[in-house]
LUMVOPA-781754 format. One record per residue (C-alpha): residue number from 1; z, x, y. Coordinates in nm, 3 decimals. Layout:
+-----+---------+---------+---------+
!   i !      c3 !      c1 !      c2 !
+-----+---------+---------+---------+
! NUM !       Z !       X !       Y !
...
+-----+---------+---------+---------+
This chain:
+-----+---------+---------+---------+
!   i !      c3 !      c1 !      c2 !
+-----+---------+---------+---------+
!   1 !  -3.359 !  -7.855 !  -2.306 !
!   2 !  -3.533 !  -8.211 !  -2.207 !
!   3 !  -3.508 !  -8.503 !  -2.462 !
!   4 !  -3.878 !  -8.629 !  -2.519 !
!   5 !  -3.746 !  -8.988 !  -2.432 !
!   6 !  -3.693 !  -8.827 !  -2.072 !
!   7 !  -4.076 !  -8.782 !  -2.035 !
!   8 !  -4.284 !  -9.099 !  -2.006 !
!   9 !  -4.600 !  -9.070 !  -2.244 !
!  10 !  -4.919 !  -9.214 !  -2.317 !
!  11 !  -5.111 !  -9.102 !  -2.642 !
!  12 !  -4.884 !  -8.790 !  -2.633 !
!  13 !  -4.967 !  -8.703 !  -2.287 !
!  14 !  -4.691 !  -8.688 !  -1.989 !
!  15 !  -4.768 !  -8.929 !  -1.752 !
!  16 !  -4.610 !  -8.877 !  -1.390 !
!  17 !  -4.366 !  -9.166 !  -1.315 !
!  18 !  -4.155 !  -9.250 !  -1.013 !
!  19 !  -3.947 !  -8.970 !  -0.855 !
!  20 !  -3.646 !  -8.931 !  -1.060 !
!  21 !  -3.491 !  -8.578 !  -0.905 !
!  22 !  -3.571 !  -8.474 !  -0.570 !
!  23 !  -3.485 !  -8.096 !  -0.514 !
!  24 !  -3.415 !  -7.926 !  -0.158 !
!  25 !  -3.434 !  -7.605 !  -0.017 !
!  26 !  -3.114 !  -7.495 !   0.173 !
!  27 !  -3.151 !  -7.336 !   0.513 !
!  28 !  -3.398 !  -7.541 !   0.760 !
!  29 !  -3.405 !  -7.833 !   0.525 !
!  30 !  -3.059 !  -7.930 !   0.447 !
!  31 !  -2.859 !  -7.738 !   0.701 !
!  32 !  -2.925 !  -7.586 !   1.043 !
!  33 !  -3.100 !  -7.214 !   0.949 !
!  34 !  -2.834 !  -6.948 !   1.038 !
!  35 !  -2.969 !  -6.637 !   0.939 !
!  36 !  -2.800 !  -6.486 !   0.637 !
!  37 !  -2.496 !  -6.683 !   0.707 !
!  38 !  -2.173 !  -6.603 !   0.497 !
!  39 !  -1.951 !  -6.829 !   0.713 !
!  40 !  -1.886 !  -7.181 !   0.604 !
!  41 !  -1.745 !  -7.275 !   0.944 !
!  42 !  -2.129 !  -7.214 !   1.062 !
!  43 !  -2.243 !  -7.489 !   0.831 !
!  44 !  -2.414 !  -7.778 !   0.999 !
!  45 !  -2.605 !  -8.030 !   0.791 !
!  46 !  -2.963 !  -8.142 !   0.973 !
!  47 !  -2.944 !  -8.471 !   1.172 !
!  48 !  -3.081 !  -8.704 !   0.888 !
!  49 !  -2.941 !  -8.508 !   0.588 !
!  50 !  -2.641 !  -8.740 !   0.537 !
!  51 !  -2.841 !  -9.079 !   0.539 !
!  52 !  -3.094 !  -8.903 !   0.330 !
!  53 !  -2.862 !  -8.808 !   0.053 !
!  54 !  -2.663 !  -9.126 !   0.047 !
!  55 !  -3.010 !  -9.303 !  -0.002 !
!  56 !  -3.104 !  -9.090 !  -0.295 !
!  57 !  -2.764 !  -9.154 !  -0.461 !
!  58 !  -2.793 !  -9.516 !  -0.378 !
!  59 !  -3.123 !  -9.515 !  -0.552 !
!  60 !  -2.990 !  -9.328 !  -0.865 !
!  61 !  -3.198 !  -9.001 !  -0.792 !
!  62 !  -3.089 !  -8.664 !  -0.913 !
!  63 !  -3.043 !  -8.401 !  -0.663 !
!  64 !  -3.032 !  -8.031 !  -0.687 !
!  65 !  -3.090 !  -7.729 !  -0.414 !
!  66 !  -3.317 !  -7.427 !  -0.471 !
!  67 !  -3.285 !  -7.141 !  -0.230 !
!  68 !  -3.375 !  -6.784 !  -0.151 !
!  69 !  -3.078 !  -6.592 !  -0.044 !
!  70 !  -3.214 !  -6.227 !   0.004 !
!  71 !  -2.920 !  -6.148 !   0.212 !
!  72 !  -2.761 !  -6.074 !  -0.102 !
!  73 !  -2.997 !  -5.845 !  -0.217 !
!  74 !  -3.017 !  -5.672 !   0.130 !
!  75 !  -2.652 !  -5.610 !   0.134 !
!  76 !  -2.578 !  -5.848 !   0.467 !
!  77 !  -2.404 !  -6.103 !   0.277 !
!  78 !  -2.229 !  -6.131 !  -0.043 !
!  79 !  -2.255 !  -6.359 !  -0.346 !
!  80 !  -1.920 !  -6.513 !  -0.266 !
!  81 !  -1.997 !  -6.566 !   0.074 !
!  82 !  -2.311 !  -6.742 !  -0.008 !
!  83 !  -2.121 !  -6.961 !  -0.269 !
!  84 !  -1.878 !  -7.043 !  -0.001 !
!  85 !  -2.108 !  -7.175 !   0.235 !
!  86 !  -2.295 !  -7.375 !  -0.072 !
!  87 !  -1.943 !  -7.536 !  -0.142 !
!  88 !  -1.911 !  -7.653 !   0.224 !
!  89 !  -2.255 !  -7.780 !   0.244 !
!  90 !  -2.194 !  -7.951 !  -0.075 !
!  91 !  -1.887 !  -8.126 !   0.051 !
!  92 !  -2.044 !  -8.213 !   0.391 !
!  93 !  -2.303 !  -8.386 !   0.240 !
!  94 !  -2.126 !  -8.583 !  -0.052 !
!  95 !  -2.221 !  -8.367 !  -0.369 !
!  96 !  -2.552 !  -8.180 !  -0.391 !
!  97 !  -2.591 !  -8.149 !  -0.737 !
!  98 !  -2.685 !  -7.791 !  -0.906 !
!  99 !  -2.735 !  -7.532 !  -0.640 !
! 100 !  -2.982 !  -7.272 !  -0.784 !
! 101 !  -2.980 !  -6.901 !  -0.586 !
! 102 !  -3.221 !  -6.637 !  -0.599 !
! 103 !  -3.021 !  -6.339 !  -0.452 !
! 104 !  -3.293 !  -6.094 !  -0.473 !
! 105 !  -3.475 !  -5.902 !  -0.178 !
! 106 !  -3.832 !  -5.973 !  -0.131 !
! 107 !  -3.965 !  -5.649 !  -0.276 !
! 108 !  -3.722 !  -5.662 !  -0.592 !
! 109 !  -4.014 !  -5.823 !  -0.789 !
! 110 !  -3.787 !  -6.078 !  -0.949 !
! 111 !  -3.953 !  -6.384 !  -1.108 !
! 112 !  -3.678 !  -6.623 !  -0.955 !
! 113 !  -3.762 !  -6.578 !  -0.563 !
! 114 !  -3.978 !  -6.861 !  -0.419 !
! 115 !  -4.271 !  -6.913 !  -0.429 !
! 116 !  -4.215 !  -6.835 !  -0.805 !
! 117 !  -4.129 !  -7.178 !  -0.984 !
! 118 !  -3.887 !  -7.052 !  -1.201 !
! 119 !  -3.575 !  -7.198 !  -1.041 !
! 120 !  -3.758 !  -7.529 !  -0.964 !
! 121 !  -3.815 !  -7.561 !  -1.342 !
! 122 !  -3.442 !  -7.419 !  -1.433 !
! 123 !  -3.302 !  -7.683 !  -1.181 !
! 124 !  -3.537 !  -7.970 !  -1.345 !
! 125 !  -3.409 !  -7.862 !  -1.673 !
! 126 !  -3.028 !  -7.878 !  -1.566 !
! 127 !  -3.100 !  -8.234 !  -1.431 !
! 128 !  -3.248 !  -8.324 !  -1.768 !
! 129 !  -3.588 !  -8.451 !  -1.585 !
! 130 !  -3.937 !  -8.379 !  -1.674 !
! 131 !  -4.072 !  -8.131 !  -1.359 !
! 132 !  -4.362 !  -8.391 !  -1.301 !
! 133 !  -4.085 !  -8.658 !  -1.216 !
! 134 !  -3.951 !  -8.413 !  -0.950 !
! 135 !  -4.020 !  -8.344 !  -0.576 !
! 136 !  -3.951 !  -8.055 !  -0.376 !
! 137 !  -3.870 !  -8.073 !   0.006 !
! 138 !  -3.867 !  -7.773 !   0.192 !
! 139 !  -3.978 !  -7.639 !   0.549 !
! 140 !  -4.202 !  -7.335 !   0.485 !
! 141 !  -4.521 !  -7.267 !   0.289 !
! 142 !  -4.360 !  -7.084 !   0.009 !
! 143 !  -4.154 !  -7.398 !  -0.089 !
! 144 !  -4.473 !  -7.589 !  -0.104 !
! 145 !  -4.628 !  -7.318 !  -0.335 !
! 146 !  -4.323 !  -7.311 !  -0.570 !
! 147 !  -4.347 !  -7.705 !  -0.577 !
! 148 !  -4.731 !  -7.664 !  -0.674 !
! 149 !  -4.658 !  -7.391 !  -0.924 !
! 150 !  -4.372 !  -7.614 !  -1.081 !
! 151 !  -4.624 !  -7.896 !  -1.105 !
! 152 !  -4.387 !  -8.103 !  -0.875 !
! 153 !  -4.450 !  -8.303 !  -0.575 !
! 154 !  -4.405 !  -8.103 !  -0.248 !
! 155 !  -4.311 !  -8.244 !   0.100 !
! 156 !  -4.313 !  -8.036 !   0.405 !
! 157 !  -4.062 !  -8.095 !   0.701 !
! 158 !  -4.172 !  -7.832 !   0.963 !
! 159 !  -3.909 !  -7.675 !   1.166 !
! 160 !  -3.988 !  -7.471 !   1.482 !
! 161 !  -4.007 !  -7.155 !   1.243 !
! 162 !  -4.269 !  -7.340 !   1.035 !
! 163 !  -4.625 !  -7.210 !   1.106 !
! 164 !  -4.900 !  -7.411 !   1.223 !
! 165 !  -5.100 !  -7.276 !   0.891 !
! 166 !  -4.817 !  -7.384 !   0.673 !
! 167 !  -4.834 !  -7.741 !   0.803 !
! 168 !  -5.213 !  -7.755 !   0.807 !
! 169 !  -5.201 !  -7.651 !   0.413 !
! 170 !  -4.941 !  -7.892 !   0.317 !
! 171 !  -5.023 !  -8.150 !   0.094 !
! 172 !  -4.747 !  -8.409 !   0.248 !
! 173 !  -4.579 !  -8.372 !   0.573 !
! 174 !  -4.285 !  -8.543 !   0.694 !
! 175 !  -4.129 !  -8.522 !   1.040 !
! 176 !  -3.779 !  -8.542 !   0.923 !
! 177 !  -3.562 !  -8.533 !   0.589 !
! 178 !  -3.500 !  -8.894 !   0.595 !
! 179 !  -3.890 !  -8.983 !   0.657 !
! 180 !  -3.917 !  -8.741 !   0.339 !
! 181 !  -3.670 !  -8.934 !   0.123 !
! 182 !  -3.799 !  -9.260 !   0.241 !
! 183 !  -4.161 !  -9.186 !   0.124 !
! 184 !  -4.055 !  -9.056 !  -0.186 !
! 185 !  -3.843 !  -9.344 !  -0.262 !
! 186 !  -4.101 !  -9.585 !  -0.197 !
! 187 !  -4.348 !  -9.489 !  -0.470 !
! 188 !  -4.157 !  -9.720 !  -0.678 !
! 189 !  -4.039 ! -10.077 !  -0.566 !
! 190 !  -3.743 ! -10.014 !  -0.818 !
! 191 !  -3.619 !  -9.710 !  -0.633 !
! 192 !  -3.595 !  -9.862 !  -0.289 !
! 193 !  -3.264 !  -9.917 !  -0.142 !
! 194 !  -3.146 ! -10.134 !   0.178 !
! 195 !  -3.148 !  -9.934 !   0.532 !
! 196 !  -2.777 !  -9.932 !   0.534 !
! 197 !  -2.502 !  -9.629 !   0.496 !
! 198 !  -2.465 !  -9.366 !   0.718 !
! 199 !  -2.817 !  -9.358 !   0.890 !
! 200 !  -2.643 !  -9.264 !   1.221 !
! 201 !  -2.424 !  -9.021 !   1.117 !
! 202 !  -2.553 !  -8.659 !   1.193 !
! 203 !  -2.409 !  -8.316 !   1.200 !
! 204 !  -2.038 !  -8.203 !   1.063 !
! 205 !  -1.847 !  -8.509 !   0.914 !
+-----+---------+---------+---------+
């Protein structure tokens, strides 16, 4: 559970502070989307992911991943295969923090599949950070809906599969993952870090 000291308050009311944790969608956001991927060898981080994660670590901002993996519920991949893919991505990006997965098919009626906020709230709890001090970065409209339902700041990073209506509806849109992270860190001068590190690194390590 969250410690009350972790949540800034004025007159007993929660007051949003700088972003203290950034949650990410997985496929299309942190790594190139390979539908229903169960093969760790096919994991490829998006171009700016290594630099984005480095900047967050340098700023002391916690991270986590929240991902719908309906391939498990559809019988297309196993939970072990998804775990292996997650471990590979975690290794390539130098540590992602907790990785929370909804394994259910879309018609299962589960409470954890995005756009429901349950897994985002669970990730914030795992990190010990108030949801209002979290941001969620994703590539489709259901990611932004989940962020809104969890009272988190949402940043959309579109890909070729992102629909125009989803881009138009998003409160914040960034052209790539590194720009999204730079904007989130820029909310508070104390969290800004130098533009050094693996900025030029991309793809597999």
